[in-house]
C-alpha positions in Angstrom: 15.6 9.8 -19.6 19.0 8.0 -17.4 19.3 11.5 -15.5 16.4 10.7 -13.4 16.5 7.1 -13.2 17.5 8.1 -9.4 14.9 10.3 -8.8 11.9 7.6 -10.0 12.1 5.1 -7.7 11.1 7.7 -4.4 8.7 9.3 -6.9 7.2 5.7 -7.5 7.3 4.8 -3.7 5.7 8.4 -2.2 3.0 7.5 -5.6 2.4 4.5 -3.2 2.7 4.1 -0.1 0.5 7.9 -0.1 -2.8 5.3 -0.2 -1.5 3.2 3.0 -0.1 6.2 4.7 -3.4 8.7 4.9 -5.6 4.7 5.5 -3.7 4.0 8.5 -3.7 7.5 9.9 -7.4 7.4 9.0 -8.0 4.7 11.1 -5.1 5.5 14.1 -7.3 8.6 14.6 -10.4 6.3 15.4 -9.7 2.9 15.9 -13.1 3.0 17.5 -15.6 3.5 14.8 -13.1 1.8 11.9 -13.9 -1.2 14.7 -17.7 -0.3 14.2 -17.2 -0.3 10.2 -15.0 -3.4 9.9 -17.5 -5.4 12.5 -21.0 -4.2 10.2 -18.4 -5.6 7.2 -18.1 -9.0 8.5 -14.3 -8.3 9.2 -13.5 -11.1 12.3 -12.5 -9.5 15.6 -13.0 -6.5 14.7 -11.1 -5.0 17.5 -7.9 -6.7 16.6 -7.9 -6.2 13.0 -7.9 -2.7 13.6 -4.8 -2.3 14.9 -3.6 -5.5 12.7 -4.5 -2.4 9.8 -2.9 0.1 11.2 0.7 -1.6 11.7 0.3 -2.6 7.8 -0.8 0.2 6.7 0.7 3.3 8.4 4.1 1.2 9.4 4.4 -0.3 5.6 3.5 2.5 4.0 6.3 5.2 6.4 8.6 2.2 6.1 7.5 2.9 2.2 8.7 5.9 2.3 11.8 5.2 2.9 13.0 3.1 1.7 13.6 0.6 4.5 13.3 -3.2 4.7 11.4 -2.9 1.2 10.6 -5.5 -0.9 9.6 -7.0 2.4 7.2 -4.8 2.6 5.9 -3.9 0.0 5.8 -8.0 -0.4 3.3 -7.9 2.5 1.2 -4.5 1.3 0.5 -6.4 -1.9 -0.7 -9.3 0.0 -3.3 -6.8 2.1 -4.1 -5.6 -0.9 -4.5 -8.4 -2.7 -6.0 -9.9 0.6 -8.6 -7.1 1.3 -9.1 -6.6 -2.5 -10.7 -9.9 -3.0 -12.3 -10.6 1.0 -14.3 -7.3 1.6 -14.3 -5.3 -2.1 -14.4 -8.5 -5.0 -16.6 -10.2 -2.3 -19.1 -6.7 -2.4 -18.8 -6.5 -5.3 -20.3 -9.6 -7.0 -22.9 -9.9 -3.8 -24.3 -6.2 -3.2 -27.3 -5.9 -3.1 -26.9 -2.1 -3.9 -25.9 -1.6 -7.7 -23.7 2.4 -7.0 -22.5 0.6 -4.3 -21.3 -3.0 -6.1 -19.8 -1.4 -8.3 -17.6 1.4 -6.2 -16.8 -2.3 -4.8 -15.4 -3.9 -8.2 -13.8 -0.1 -8.4 -12.0 -0.8 -5.0 -11.2 -4.6 -5.8 -9.2 -3.4 -9.3 -7.4 -0.8 -7.6 -6.2 -2.8 -5.5 -5.0 -5.3 -8.4 -3.5 -2.1 -9.6 -1.7 -0.9 -6.5 0.1 -5.0 -5.9 1.1 -4.7 -9.4 2.8 -1.7 -8.4 3.9 -2.7 -5.1 5.5 -6.3 -7.1 7.5 -4.1 -9.2 9.0 -2.5 -5.9 9.7 -6.2 -5.1 11.4 -7.5 -8.0 13.4 -3.4 -8.4 13.8 -2.9 -4.6 13.9 0.5 -3.3 16.2 2.3 -5.4 19.6 4.1 -4.5 17.7 7.9 -2.6 16.7 5.2 -0.1 17.3 4.1 3.1 18.9 1.1 2.5 20.6 2.9 -1.0 22.0 5.4 0.9 19.9 8.3 0.7 21.7 9.7 -2.3 22.7 8.5 -5.3 26.7 8.0 -5.2 29.0 9.6 -8.4 30.2 6.0 -9.2 25.7 5.5 -9.8 25.2 8.0 -11.3 25.3 8.0 -15.9 27.7 9.7 -18.2 26.4 13.1 -19.3 
């Protein structure tokens, strides 16, 4: 397992960032539709919040992917997950009138908690060697002995 250690961090970052990049890109290609959805969900200042969400999700996802300012980005994304999980999904899950929608929102709430947990690991352990911060490739002296 030690031989794969240098490659597990970028794989983990790729898996963690994929949801953020996908969601941020979706908002970027349809900001008006996203703002309308935000307004219907009761999000304050929906037009402004679309652009905040794009910056956090797409920008943060890309930064996490390449491993730049990784601990800070992971902390921001973890807080984003917790904030949206509690403010949007938990609220809708507990107070939704439609049982199917309430159930879906509870799944998203727990998904957000899980994502925050993974991101907290990134905050604790950093990007790893295969990243902008880590120099993009394992150095010979950092590789485990065979």
